[in-house]
C-alpha positions in Angstrom: 86.8 88.5 76.2 83.0 88.7 76.1 83.0 86.6 79.3 83.9 89.7 81.3 80.3 90.9 81.0 79.2 87.5 82.3 81.7 87.4 85.1 81.0 91.0 86.1 77.3 90.2 86.3 78.0 87.2 88.6 80.2 89.3 90.8 77.4 92.0 91.1 74.8 89.4 91.9 77.1 87.7 94.5 77.6 91.1 96.2 73.9 91.8 96.1 73.0 88.4 97.6 75.5 88.9 100.4 74.2 92.4 101.0 70.6 91.1 101.1 71.6 88.5 103.7 73.4 91.3 105.7 70.2 93.4 105.6 68.0 90.6 106.6 70.2 89.8 109.6 70.4 93.5 110.5 66.6 93.7 110.4 66.0 90.5 112.4 68.7 91.1 115.0 71.8 93.2 114.4 73.7 91.2 117.1 73.8 88.3 114.6 76.1 90.4 112.4 78.9 89.9 115.0 78.7 86.1 114.8 81.5 84.1 113.2 79.3 82.1 111.0 78.0 85.2 109.2 81.4 85.7 107.7 81.6 82.0 106.7 78.2 82.3 105.0 79.3 85.3 103.0 82.5 83.5 101.9 80.5 80.4 100.8 78.0 82.5 98.9 80.8 84.2 97.0 82.5 80.9 96.3 79.3 79.6 94.7 79.2 82.7 92.5 82.9 82.3 91.6 82.2 78.8 90.3 79.0 79.7 88.6 80.5 82.8 87.0 83.6 80.9 85.8 81.4 78.1 84.3 79.2 80.7 82.6 82.4 82.3 81.2 83.5 79.0 79.9 80.1 78.4 78.2 80.2 81.9 76.7 83.7 81.0 75.3 82.5 78.0 73.4 82.8 75.7 76.4 86.6 76.1 76.4 88.6 78.0 79.0 92.3 77.5 79.8 93.5 77.6 83.4 94.7 81.2 83.0 91.4 82.3 81.4 89.5 80.5 84.1 91.6 82.2 86.8 91.0 85.7 85.3 87.3 84.9 85.0 87.1 83.9 88.6 89.1 86.9 89.7 86.8 89.2 87.8 83.8 87.8 89.7 85.8 88.3 93.0 86.9 91.8 92.1 83.5 93.1 91.2 81.9 91.4 94.2 84.6 92.8 96.5 84.3 96.4 95.3 80.5 96.3 95.3 80.4 94.7 98.7 82.7 97.3 100.2 80.6 100.1 98.6 77.3 98.6 99.9 78.9 98.0 103.4 80.0 101.6 103.5 76.5 102.6 102.5 75.2 100.5 105.4 77.7 101.9 107.9 77.5 105.6 106.9 73.9 106.1 105.6 71.5 103.3 106.5 72.7 102.5 110.1 75.4 104.8 111.3 75.1 103.3 114.8 75.9 99.8 113.6 79.7 100.0 113.6 79.6 101.1 117.3 77.3 98.2 118.2 79.3 95.7 116.3 82.5 96.9 117.8 81.1 96.6 121.3 79.7 93.1 120.8 83.0 91.9 119.2 85.1 93.4 122.0 82.9 91.7 124.6 83.2 88.3 122.8 87.0 88.8 122.3 87.5 89.7 126.0 85.5 86.6 127.1 87.5 84.4 124.7 90.9 85.8 125.9 89.8 85.4 129.6 88.8 81.8 128.8 92.4 81.2 127.6 93.6 82.5 130.9 94.8 85.9 129.9 94.1 88.7 132.3 95.4 91.9 133.9 97.5 94.4 132.1 98.2 92.1 129.2 94.5 91.7 128.5 93.9 95.4 128.8 96.7 96.2 126.4 95.5 93.7 123.9 92.0 95.0 124.1 93.2 98.6 123.4 95.0 97.4 120.3 92.0 95.5 119.1 89.7 98.4 119.7 92.0 100.8 117.8 92.2 98.3 114.8 88.4 97.9 114.8 87.7 101.6 114.8 89.5 101.9 111.4 87.9 98.8 110.0 84.5 100.5 109.7 85.8 103.5 107.8 86.2 103.9 104.0 90.0 103.5 104.5 89.6 100.4 106.6 87.1 98.8 104.1 89.5 99.6 101.2 92.4 98.1 103.1 90.4 95.0 104.0 89.2 94.6 100.4 92.7 94.7 99.1 93.8 92.1 101.6 90.7 90.1 100.7 91.7 90.0 97.1 94.8 88.1 98.0 92.5 85.4 99.6 90.3 85.4 96.5 93.3 85.0 94.3 94.2 81.8 96.0 90.6 80.6 96.0 90.4 81.5 92.3 93.3 79.1 91.6 91.2 76.3 92.9 88.2 77.5 91.0 90.3 77.7 87.8 91.7 74.2 88.3 88.2 72.8 88.7 86.4 74.7 85.9 89.0 74.9 83.2 88.4 73.0 80.0 90.8 72.7 77.1 89.7 72.3 73.5 91.7 69.1 72.9 90.7 66.9 75.8 87.5 65.1 76.9 88.5 65.5 80.6 88.6 68.5 82.9 
């Protein structure tokens, strides 16, 4: 169980790297934070840390880690990263840049409206959809919304951790895997 220290560290580093990227983008041009590829980049960074943390846990465990142990190690990285990321994001939204949620909401709503109009949606239906999206977005930038999104995010990380565990596991009695 010593590997929990290792995996927790990788989760903390993953969250810190993602937050550093977020801060650089904020300082360069806060409009970049509303781009779709920023979310993909954050996911990829964390996936790298899931693999690295699970491999480090395997090495800390005598280079042996069952599938279940590998899954728990990967989930530990994900959990620590998710909690710290939510806390750091809340710090950004509430202390560092309280105007940022409003700006991101406005940019995202503009992009969403343009996309929906591009699909041919218009009139009352578009206005109704935009009101629903705006209401959902308002909550997303609160502590309650971040907690809710983090909980749902853990379901996604549980599935990704299954893949990580399948790739990184290594049993004591086999040369392979």
